[in-house]
N, C-alpha and C positions, 0 to 999 in steps of 0.2 A: 518878572515875579514867577516866582516856583512857588506852586499853592501848596501847604506845609502835609497836609493832608495827604499827598501822593507819595511823601517820604515813610509813613506808616505801612504803606502800601508795598509801592512797586520796590523798596530798597530787602525787607526780607524776599519776598519771591525772588529776585535778582541773587540774595545772598545763597536762596536756597539752592540756588542751579550751582552756583561755587564750591559751593560745602557737596555737592552730590560727587563732582567730577574730583575731591578729595579726599571719600568717603572714609579710601583706605588708612588714612594720614590721621585716626580717632581721635588721638589728644588733642593737634592741632584743630583738628575742625570743631570740635568740645570750645575748645580757647576762642576758637573764630566767631561760632554763636555764641556763645556766654557774654563776649563783648560785644559783638553787634546789637543784639537784643538790650542788652544792658547800656550802651549808648541813646538806642531810639527811647526806651524807658526815660531815664534821666531827660534826655531832648524834651520829650513831653509834658514832663515840671518844666522844665525852665524857659520854652520859647513862649512867648506873650499871645495871646489870642488876639488882641487887638491893634498890634500894630506892625510891620514887618522888622527882618531884623538878618543882618549880612552875614551867609555862611559862607564860604568859601569862594567871596566873590562876586555871590550871587544873590538877591534876596530872597528872603521866606517867611511867607505869613502862613502862619499857621492856624488862623479864623476865617482864609479868605475861601467862600464858598465854591466850586466848581460844579460844571456841569460834565457827565461823560456819559455820552451814547444817551441821550435823554434822561439821564438819570443823575440826583444832586448829591454829592458828597458834602457833607457840614460836620465841621466838628466845634461840639460846645463844649461849653465847661466841665462840663459831668463824663463825656468823651476821654478826655485830653487826659484826664484821674484814670478813668476806665485803663484807657491803652498804657500810660503806666504802670499802672499794678500787670496785666496781663504780661507784657514785657520784662519786669522785672523776675516777676514769678517762674517765665521761660529760662531768664540770663541764671537762675538759680538752681531750676534743674540740669540747665545743659552742662553747669560745671560737676551734678554730680554724675550724669551721664558719663562724664571721661571715665569715670573706675565702676563705676556698675553695671556694667556689663546691656549698656541699653540697646548696643548694633549700629552699623554703619551708617542707615538707614534715620536713627533717632533726629539727628539731628538738621539734616536739608530739608526731611519732610516736619518736625519741628517748628523751623524758619518759615515754610510756606504754610504752615498751618497758623500762623501767629500772622502772616502776612494779608491772609485770607479773612481772620477771625477779625482784623483791624477794617477792610472792607467793610464786614457785615456790620460791625458798631455804626460807622461815620453815613452807609450810603441809605438814602429815601426812596419808595416808602420801605416799611419793614416786611414789605412778600421777597424786598429782593436780598436782604437781611438773611432769612431763609434760607435762600438760593444759597450763598456764598456758606452760611452754617454747615449745608448738605454737603457741598463739597469739600470742605473742610473734615468734615464728618469720613468722608470718602478717603483722604490721605490717612487720615489719624488710623484707620480701621488697620493702615497695614502693620502700626505701632506696637497691636496688640496679637502679631502677629512674629512673634522676633522666637516663640517656640515653636514652632508649627503647627499649635493648635488653635482654631477657628469659631471656638461654640462663640464664644464673647466677643468675638469680633463679630458674626454675623448676625450676633444679635444685635448690638451695638447699631452696627451697620441697615439694620433693616429699622430699627425703632424711628433713629435720625431722619429716616428717610419718607418713613411715613408723617413726620410731622410737617413736610415741605406742603403735602395738600393739603392740610387742615391749615396752612396759614394762607392757601393760596385760594381756597374757600372762604376763610373769613375776608381778607381781600376784594373778593368780588363784593359782596356782601355789604363790605365797607360802600364800594364805590354806587351801591345800589341805594342804600340807605341816601345817600347824598342828596339822589335825585326825589326821594321817597321819606322825607325825614318824620312823617308821620303814621308810619309802618309801625305799630310797637312791638309785633313780633319779630323784625331784623333785631337790633338790637341785644335781644336775650339768646338766638341762632349763631350772631358774632362773638357771644360771650363765651359760650359752649364751643363754638371752633376753636378761638384765640387758648380755650383752657385747657382742650384734647392737645392744641399743638403743642402750650409749655409743659405741659402734663409728659409728654413724652422727652421731650430736648432734656427736661429739668431729671427726669429720670426718678419721678416718685412712682412710690405704691400705686397701680402693678406693674409699672413701666422699669423696675427697676435692675430684671431678669439679666440686665447685660453687663451689672457692676463687678459682682462676685466672679464669675467666669473670666472676664477681663483680668482681674488681680491675682486670680490664680495664674492664669495662661502666656499671660504677660512680663515683663521686666517689669520691675516696680514702679522706678521712676518714670517709666511709658505710660504705666497707669497714674499715677498721679498727675504725671503734665496733661493727660485727658479731663482727668477728676477737676484739677483747677484750672487751667489755662482755658480748657474748649468749655467748662462748665461755668465757669465768672463770666462769658461772654454771653450766655444764656437768660445768666440772671439779672444783666445790665440791658440785653433785649427789650427783658418781661417792663425793667422800669422803664425803659424807653418809649412804649409801646401806652403804659397807663399815662404815660407825659402826653402823649403826641393828641390822645382820642379822649379829651375830659367827657363826654357826654357820654364814652361807656363806662367812664369811671362812676360817674352820677347811677350807674345801677350795681347799687349794694351789695347784688348777690355775688357778684365777681370777688369779693373778698372775703365773704362765706366760705366759694369752695376754695379759695385759696387757703383756709383756716382746715377744713375737714381733711381736705386732701395733707396739709402738715401734719396733722393729728395723724392721722393712718400712717404715712411714711415715718414719723417720730416712733411711736408703736411698733411699728412690724424691724425698724433697724434696728430697735433696743433689744425686742426678745431674740431677736436670730445673732446679733454681735454677744447677748447674754450665752446664748448657747452654741457658739462657737468652738471649735476647736482648731484652729489654725489663725496663725496672725496675717496670712491676706483675708478671711476672712474678716477679724477684727477691723481691717482695715475698709473693708468694699461696704461692712452692713454700720461702720461706724459713720460712712459717709451719708449715708442714705438716713441716719436716725438725723443727721447734721443738718442735710437737705431740708429733712420737714418740720425740724427746729424754727428756720431760718422762714421758710414758708407763712408759718402759725406768725411770727412777728411780722412777718410784713402783714399779715393780714388783719392787724390791730389799726391800719393806716393812718399812722402815727409817724409824725419825726422823728421816737423816739426806735419805734420799730423800723423804721429805714434805715435808723443809724446803725440798730442791730444787723440787720441784712448786711450792710455796707462792712464792719468788724468782721463776722462773719466769714466772710466771700476773700476778705484780705489775711485772717489769722489763719484759714484751713490750710491754704499752702505749708506753712510753717509747720503744719501739727502732720502733715501727708510725707512730705520732706524727710523728717526724722522718723516717722514709721518704716518709708520706703526703703531707707540706708538700711534699718534695720532688718526687714527681713530678705533684699538683694545679701547682706553680710551672712544671714540665717543660711540661704539657699547656696552662698559659693562655700560657706566653710562645715556648714556642718549638714547638708544635703537638702535640708528639706525647713520650712517654717511651720508646720506641723508639730502642735500640743508637747503631743509623745514623743516624738523624734527629737524632741530640744531637753528631753528630762535630764536635769544634772548638769546639762552645760551652761550653766550659768557662773557659775565659779570658773573656768577656766576659757569664758568670752564675755568678762565684764563691761566693754563696751557694746558688743552686741545684745547684750540684755539689758542696756541702757538703753540704746536705741528703742527697743523693741515696746518696752513696759513705758518709758516716756511719751514715744511719740502716739501710743494706744489711750495713756491718758490724758494726753493733749488734746486729740482726737473725740475723747469724753468732754473735754470742757474742765479736766480738774485742775485747779490754781499749781501753782504760778507761773504754768506753763500759756502758751500761746492761744489753747483753743478757750480758753479760760476767759479771753477777752470780751469773743461774741456770745459766749453763755451765759458770763453774768449778763450781758447789757440783753438779752433775750429774757432772762427768767426776772431780770428786772422792773421789764415793761409789762410782760404782763401778769407779774405779782399784785398789782394793783390794778391793769385793766380785766383780768381777767383768770380769776387765779386758780377755775380746775385746769384749764392751757397750761399756766406756770408748775400745775402738779405733772400733766405727762410729759414735758420739758423735762423737768427733775428728772422724772422715770427713765429718760432717754438716756442722762446723763449720767444714770445708777447703773444703766443697763449694755454700756459701751466700757464702761470702767471695769465694773464686774468680768467682762470678759478678757479685758487686757490682766487683769488681777488673776485670773484662771492660767493665763498662759505663765506669769513670773511666777505663778506659785510650781509649774512645772519644769521652769529653769533653776529656779532655786532649791529643787529636792538635792540630797545628799548624793553626791556624785558615784558610781561603782568606784570602787578602789582599786580596778586591775582595768581599767579602759583603756591605759595610757600610763606609760613611762614616764619619770622624768625628763629624760632627754625628747621623749616624743612630744611634752608640753612645751618644752624649749621651740624645741623646729613648729609648732602650729599656734605662735603666739600670733594675735591682731596683727594684721598690716599696718604698720604707723599710718601710712595716707589714710587710711580707712578711719583712723585713731580722730585724726587730724578733722577729717570727714564730720565723725560724730560729735567731737568738741565743737565744731562750729556751728552746728545745727543746732545743737542744745544751747548753745549760745544765743542764737538769732529766736529760740521759743523761747529760751526766757525773757530776752528784752521783748518783746513782745508780749509778756505777757505782765512784767515790771513795770513798764516804759509805755503805756497804750499810745500816753499824749503823743509820741513820735509821730503817727498816724492821723489823728486826731483834726489838726487843722485840714487835713486833703479829704477827710472823711465829712466834716459839715461844709465845707465847700460842696460837695456832691449831694449830699443832702440838701442842700439849699436851692440846689438849680431845678432841684423836682417840685412841681405846685399841687400833683395828683392830692397829696395827701392831706392837704388843709380846704379841699374843696367838700362845700357842704354836700 
């Protein structure tokens, strides 16, 4: 019998080796990576946890716990949905990467990162999850260096690496607390160490300094991969830690800290997105604001707040995929994604304009796009529980939307009369394949926004598996 948990770790890692040797055949490696990630994502949903099934003549048990080098690998009901989410996110981004100039190493490195992230989700105790996250960050750093610039990559690597010592200290203090449960000072110290580690991992203010330069310097699809696939696992790990240590959750200050960090992050992200002069800045700071709003919702410690966290985590990739596609098109065809460089270009590049503006509005949470699903859930839970926090989240939405609106205003300015002859306009039409990708990504964003019920049952299963939200 094969433990199913191995499939989601070893298969991506083995695939990464094969894709590395085929990296020059970029379209083929993109299809292979997307197919493999898609199969694993569907398999995580399809394979049952409570019994073994036959695959290729072998019995596979997804819920079978295994021990590797003295460490336990356990697949929970929440983990299977989380694994399905990250593999399906990766599959969609691999398909986009086939045309967006993501680089030859994007596909093998992306598969290797997903395998390491899978290991981080299922290994116990959590300090080893942090170790796998650090190794994954080392590989993801290479994705940020496609342009040869290293500012964002270096900042990302430093901050992700600094999180590991914080978790090691927290794990050491947790072991000490088990032998000294009467020590009243240890829980607060553990809480502060964990809060510091997760603040680094999640990119909250002031540890968000890697996000904007990474989006500026790297391929948009590579940036979207790290901001969605990698960052989603950080959120899931936070929920697992809160679930694993109920005595720590009893310290109410931890949720107060989450709320304060979220408010600060949402406010800073909104202000910076509002003052942006580049769609890549809107993308980076819009993500920062979204992270902040999600933390505020989690800080309510309610099932509705946790549902809002899960919806935002799942909807965010759809928003970023559309915006990343628009940024990649603008850089490829127009040489820049800066507002002033795009002045008047919207009339001759309508699909690029649609991707840029719709992606920005979706990231802000404007209906009926994908981002509205998570933002509406956040505002609904905060409007009744914490009205002042609701105002802050609404301000974050307006700040990011205003940044995207400013960019759209530049795009739709009257075009110069003599910039391009009619013959040049005909030759410079947007590629049909890119139009198809834009249309498909917009349809996906609209589907999430208009029909959130298609992921509601999966999200409900994840939320019900976490009991820390009902702890008094």
